[in-house]
C-alpha positions in Angstrom: -63.9 7.2 153.4 -67.4 7.0 154.7 -66.4 6.8 158.3 -64.7 10.0 158.6 -66.2 13.4 157.6 -66.2 12.5 154.0 -69.2 10.4 155.3 -70.9 10.0 158.8 -68.0 11.8 160.5 -68.0 9.5 163.2 -66.0 10.0 166.5 -63.3 7.7 167.6 -65.8 5.8 170.2 -67.7 5.2 167.3 -65.2 4.0 164.9 -64.0 1.9 167.7 -67.3 0.1 168.1 -67.4 -0.6 164.3 -63.7 -1.9 164.3 -64.9 -4.6 167.0 -68.0 -5.3 165.0 -65.9 -5.8 161.8 -63.3 -8.2 163.5 -66.1 -10.2 165.2 -67.8 -10.7 161.9 -64.6 -11.9 160.5 -63.6 -8.4 158.4 -60.1 -7.6 159.2 -59.1 -5.2 156.2 -59.5 -1.4 156.6 -59.1 0.6 153.2 -58.0 4.1 153.8 -56.6 7.1 151.8 -54.4 10.0 153.0 -57.1 12.5 151.7 -60.4 11.1 153.4 -62.0 13.6 155.6 -59.6 16.2 154.4 -56.3 14.3 155.6 -58.2 13.8 159.1 -59.7 10.1 159.2 -56.6 8.2 159.2 -55.8 9.7 162.6 -59.4 9.3 163.9 -59.2 5.8 163.1 -55.9 5.3 164.5 -57.1 6.6 167.7 -60.3 4.3 167.4 -58.1 1.3 166.9 -56.0 1.7 169.9 -59.3 2.5 171.9 -60.6 -0.6 170.6 -57.9 -3.0 171.9 -57.6 -5.0 168.7 -54.4 -6.1 168.1 -52.5 -4.6 165.0 -51.7 -8.3 164.3 -55.2 -9.0 163.7 -56.0 -6.3 161.2 -54.6 -5.5 157.7 -54.4 -1.8 156.7 -54.7 -0.4 153.3 -53.8 3.4 152.4 -53.6 5.2 149.6 -51.5 8.4 148.3 -50.8 10.8 145.5 -53.8 13.2 145.5 -53.2 16.6 146.6 -56.6 17.7 147.7 -57.3 21.3 148.8 -58.4 21.5 152.5 -57.8 23.0 155.7 -54.7 21.1 156.3 -53.6 21.9 152.8 -54.7 25.1 151.5 -53.7 24.3 147.7 -54.9 26.2 144.8 -56.2 23.3 142.7 -56.4 19.5 143.3 -53.6 17.6 141.4 -51.5 14.4 141.7 -48.1 14.0 143.0 -46.0 11.1 142.3 -42.3 11.8 143.2 -40.5 9.6 145.1 -39.9 12.1 147.9 -43.7 12.6 148.0 -45.0 9.1 148.4 -42.3 8.4 150.8 -43.1 11.6 153.1 -47.1 10.6 152.6 -46.5 7.0 153.5 -44.7 8.0 156.5 -47.5 10.6 157.5 -50.4 7.8 157.1 -48.3 5.6 159.5 -48.1 8.4 162.2 -51.6 9.2 161.8 -52.7 5.4 161.7 -50.6 4.7 164.7 -48.5 1.8 163.2 -45.1 1.0 161.8 -46.4 -0.6 158.3 -49.2 -0.6 155.8 -50.1 -4.2 154.5 -51.0 -2.5 151.0 -50.1 1.0 149.9 -52.1 2.0 146.5 -51.5 5.2 144.0 -54.8 6.7 144.4 -55.1 7.8 140.9 -53.2 8.1 137.5 -51.3 11.1 136.6 -50.0 12.2 133.3 -46.8 13.2 135.0 -45.9 10.1 136.9 -42.6 8.7 136.1 -42.3 4.7 136.7 -38.8 5.1 137.9 -39.6 7.5 140.7 -42.5 5.2 141.7 -40.2 2.4 141.8 -37.5 4.2 143.8 -39.9 5.2 146.3 -41.7 1.7 146.5 -38.3 -0.2 146.7 -37.0 2.0 149.8 -40.5 1.6 151.5 -40.5 -1.9 151.2 -36.7 -2.3 152.5 -37.4 0.1 155.5 -40.4 -2.4 156.1 -42.9 0.5 155.9 -45.2 -1.3 153.4 -45.8 -5.0 152.7 -47.3 -4.9 149.2 -48.1 -2.4 146.5 -50.7 -1.6 144.1 -52.8 1.2 142.1 -56.2 2.5 142.0 -58.5 3.2 139.1 -55.5 2.6 136.8 -56.2 1.4 133.1 -54.3 -1.6 131.7 -51.8 0.5 130.1 -51.3 2.7 132.9 -50.6 -0.3 135.1 -48.3 -1.9 132.8 -46.1 1.4 132.7 -45.8 1.0 136.7 -45.4 -2.9 136.6 -42.6 -2.4 134.1 -40.4 -1.3 137.2 -42.1 -2.7 140.3 -44.3 -5.4 141.2 -48.2 -4.2 141.3 -50.0 -6.6 143.2 -53.6 -5.0 143.1 -55.8 -2.5 141.4 -58.9 -0.9 143.2 -61.5 -0.3 140.5 -65.2 1.2 140.3 -67.0 -2.0 139.6 -70.4 -3.4 140.3 -73.6 -4.7 138.8 -74.7 -1.1 137.5 -71.2 -0.3 136.6 -69.5 -3.4 135.0 -67.5 -2.1 132.4 -64.3 -3.4 133.6 -65.6 -6.7 132.2 -65.7 -5.6 128.7 -63.1 -3.1 128.4 -60.2 -5.4 129.0 -59.6 -4.3 132.7 -60.6 -7.3 134.5 -58.9 -9.7 131.8 -55.7 -7.8 132.1 -55.6 -8.3 136.0 -56.7 -11.8 135.6 -53.9 -12.6 133.0 -51.2 -10.7 135.0 -52.1 -11.9 138.5 -53.2 -8.5 139.7 -55.7 -8.9 142.2 -58.8 -6.7 141.6 -60.7 -4.9 144.5 -63.9 -3.2 143.8 -65.1 0.1 145.4 -68.8 1.0 145.2 -69.5 -2.6 145.1 -73.3 -2.0 145.2 -73.4 0.7 142.6 -76.6 2.7 142.5 -79.0 -0.1 143.0 -80.2 1.6 146.3 -79.0 5.2 145.4 -80.9 5.7 142.4 -84.5 5.3 140.8 -84.0 4.3 137.3 -85.4 1.6 135.0 -82.0 -0.1 135.2 -82.3 -0.3 139.2 -86.0 -1.3 139.0 -85.2 -4.3 136.9 -82.3 -5.4 139.2 -84.6 -4.9 142.5 -87.2 -6.9 140.8 -84.8 -9.8 140.3 -83.3 -9.4 143.7 -86.6 -10.1 145.1 -86.7 -13.7 143.9 -83.1 -14.3 144.6 -83.4 -13.2 148.0 -85.7 -15.9 148.7 -83.7 -18.5 146.9 -80.7 -17.9 149.0 -81.9 -16.6 151.9 -80.0 -13.5 152.1 -80.9 -9.7 151.8 -80.0 -7.9 148.4 -77.0 -6.2 149.3 -75.3 -9.7 150.0 -76.7 -11.1 146.8 -75.0 -8.1 144.7 -71.5 -8.9 146.6 -72.1 -12.6 145.8 -72.6 -11.6 142.0 -69.1 -9.7 142.1 -67.5 -12.9 144.0 -68.5 -15.0 141.2 -66.4 -13.4 138.7 -63.2 -15.8 138.2 -60.9 -12.8 138.9 -61.4 -13.1 142.6 -62.7 -9.6 143.1 -62.6 -8.3 146.7 -65.5 -5.9 147.3 -64.4 -2.7 149.3 -67.9 -2.0 151.3 -68.6 1.5 152.6 -71.4 0.8 155.1 -71.3 2.1 158.4 -74.2 0.1 159.8 -73.1 -2.4 162.5 -75.9 -4.8 161.3 -75.1 -4.9 157.8 -71.5 -5.3 158.4 -72.6 -8.7 160.3 -74.7 -9.5 157.4 -72.1 -8.9 154.4 -69.8 -11.8 154.9 -72.7 -14.1 154.3 -71.7 -13.4 150.3 -69.0 -15.6 150.8 -71.1 -18.6 151.5 -73.4 -17.9 148.5 -72.8 -20.0 145.3 -74.6 -18.1 143.0 -75.8 -20.4 139.9 -74.3 -19.4 136.8 -77.7 -18.7 135.2 -78.8 -16.2 138.1 -75.5 -14.5 137.7 -76.5 -13.8 134.0 -80.2 -13.0 135.1 -78.7 -10.3 137.1 -76.4 -9.0 134.3 -79.2 -9.1 131.7 -81.4 -6.9 134.0 -78.4 -4.4 134.3 -78.1 -4.5 130.5 -81.6 -4.0 129.8 -81.2 -6.5 126.7 -79.8 -10.2 126.5 -76.1 -10.8 126.3 -74.6 -10.6 122.6 
């Protein structure tokens, strides 16, 4: 999302360089949605990947569908959600064309709709899998009950949710418990939360603790925050949004940090502003 016109508005050449940086750093999965950049970012990325010379076999592509977003490419009256079988298939086929690929490694429904019908969704996913156009299927921003509605008809492998030290609600509202119990892999968007974007009493407390942990673990603050997420037993995969090549090279170091349990709670207490119950 941050690579295209929704963010830094990188050119195909600039994206190509970042793709190569990611691969060289051990990052091989790229998270898309059809709406990013007003339905333009997937196409620029597709051009960039070809330009980079990186083989399709060496990357994993994720995309999302379902949001009908008013833009130059779609002059709609209002933003809404569409999950008919026809639309899901049509949307995936357009993403494949724009990304210059024959298949997605993972397709996600972008946000839940009150009008979504599990049978329609199941029909589309079955056909897309049968045709080899997607490998796995999941959801994004779905509650446990919304996920169960879809999972009653088709296998849900992933739920991409908002989760970070400053947005830890999924740990206490049942979302992560549900995914852990049912074998659904959590992905976390905005994994750094508001720590570096807002000046609040909460972020000040977190930054004060991060100073000590940066020295202890010999890692920058953003890597420490990712290590905090990786400590959770549900196996959460952070979705990072940086466009900085230097930061991309550093972030995989989070995988090497075995954060001590006490330190994990120190950060959570700092975020809460009070001791744990």
